[in-house]
N, C-alpha and C positions, 0 to 999 in steps of 0.2 A: 666577360664579353671581350670577342676577340679584337685585334687590332684593327680588321675590315669593320666589325660592327662600330667600334669606338670612333672611327674615321665618320663613317656614316651618320650616326648619332651628332656628332659636332658639328657636319655640316648641318643637319637639319635643324638643329638648335639656332645657327647662325641665319638659317632660311626661315626660321619664325620670326626671329627680332626684326630683318629686315624687309621680309613682305608685311608684318604687321605695320611697321613704321611708314614705309614709302609706298605700299601697294604694289600688286603683281607689275604694273607697266613701270612703276619707279625704281625697279630693280634689277640689276644684272648680275649675270652668274659672276663676273668678275668682283662685284662689291660683296657678295658672298662669299667667294674664296678668300678675298681679303680679310673680312670679318672673321671666318672659320680659321685663319691661318693654315689655308690649304691650296692647292695648285689649281689652275680650271681643269688640269688634266684628272685630278682626283675626283672633281665634281662630275666630269663626263663619264668616266670610269663607273661610278656608283650610280649615276641618275641620269646621265644621257642630257636632256636638253633642258631648259628652264621651267617649260610647263610640266615635265615627267618629275623633276625634284619638287616642285610645287603640290601636285595630286601625290606622289609619295609620300610627302611629309604631312599632308593631311590624311590620307590613308592611314598611316602608321599612326597617330594621334587618335585617330578614330576609335581604334581597339580599347584604350583605356577609358575614353571617354564613355564609349557605350557601355563599358564594363561598371564605370561607377554610378553611371545614372540607375541603370537595370538593375544594379544591386539595391542603391539608395529604394527605388520603387518598391522591391520585392519586400524591403524591411517597414516601408511605411504603410503599404496596403492592408494588412491586419488592424490598423489603428481605426480604418473607416473616419478617419478624419481628411477630408478632402484637401482642405487648408495646408494641411501636412505632409500631404502627399505631393500638392504640388511645390512647397518650398523643399521637400526631400531632393526632388529631380533637380531644381534649378541650383540647389548648393551644392551638389554632389561633386562637381568638379573643382570646387573651393574647400568642402571638407572631408572629402574622401580621396583627394587624388594623391598616388603614392610614388610614382615614377616620375622625376622631375628632370631627368637628364637631358631630353628634347625640350619640353616645356613644362611650365607649373601649369596647373588646371586653370588659374585665372590667364596664363598668358596664351592657352586654348582658347578659350572665350574671347580675347582679345583678337584674335586669330579670325576665327567664327564671324565676328563682327565685321571684321575687315573683309572677309568673303564674300559678303551680302553684298558689297559693293562693285564687286568683280563682275567681270561678262560672263554671261550664264553660260556660255560654251565653253569656259574654262572650269566652271565649278559644279553645272549640273549633275556630270555623272559621277564625281566622287561624293557630292552630296547624297544621290538617290543612292549608291551601293554601297555607302559605308556611314552614313548618318542618318536617313530618313527611317530605317526600319526599327530602331529601340524607340525615335520620337513616337511613331506609331502606336506601340504598346504602352508609353505614356498616355496618349492621346485617346486611346479606348478606355484607360483605367481611369481617367476624371471622366469622359463622357457618360459612364456608368451613372456618374450622381446627377447627371440632367440630361435624362433621355429625351427631352421634349424640345429641345435646339434641333434647327435645321443643319446640315452638313456644311452649307454656305455661311452660318453664322457662327459656326466652329471654326471654321477655317479662319475667318477675320478675326475672332477672339484669340486663338493661338499664333497668328503672326502678329498680333498687338502684343501680346505677351512677351513673346519671343523677342520682339523690337526693344520693349522695355527693359527685358531683362538683359540684355547685351548692352545696351547703353548703360545700364545700372554699373556693370562690370569694368567695361571697356573704355570709360570715358574717365579721366582723373579728375577733372573739373565739372562733372556733372551735377546738377542740384536739383533733388526731389525730395518730396514732402519735408522741406526744412532739414536735410541731412547734407550739410557742407561737405564738399567733396566725397561724400557717402564714406566716409571714413570707416564705418561699420557695415561691411556688407551683408553680413549676415541679418543684422537686424532690417536692413533694408528690403533684403529677399522675403524675409516674413511679411513684411508689410504688402510688398507688391503679390505674395501668394493670397492675403487676407483681400486686398483689393481685387483681385483677379476672381476669388471665390463670390464676393458681391456682384461684379459686373454679371458672371454667369447666372447668378440667380435671378438678376433683373431682365437679361434676355431670355430666361427659360420662362418666366412669369408673364412678360409681356405679348 
């Protein structure tokens, strides 16, 4: 990695931590510069504005996020076990993440969870261009097992599942299914996948 790439990764690493902790509006470039140990000029040279830094960091992380999720889906599909397919996708950023120089897989999920609370005009374009297409592949793979569901029901179930998923990973004191602080995230995600399948079956049969 060149010195320039190393500096960019260092800045993005600080940006992930600050944006996750304080939200977009609560963070300044000065805060990130101080956290990264670089000058304001270095941030502006590599990224430009705060909005550019935010979107560029999300775009950078999306490459590995999509890769690990799609590989997990590819490995799980032959099982024809819908619960395993859902679990493999949800757990992939935790189980299969490799490069943590900017953020660990769990930290990425925390940032994505925070992204859901940001203004749509800030996040919509980066979500639609960098995250949505791989999610659609997973959506279609799961839908094959529940062909009777209407599209609107699908969107509601998918949104609910992702909301519970992010909460499981992103909130340290979140309590669900009598698992204090969700200390075993893989077990919690397995339970979430099982419950999701049960809910989807109920919707299909109703």
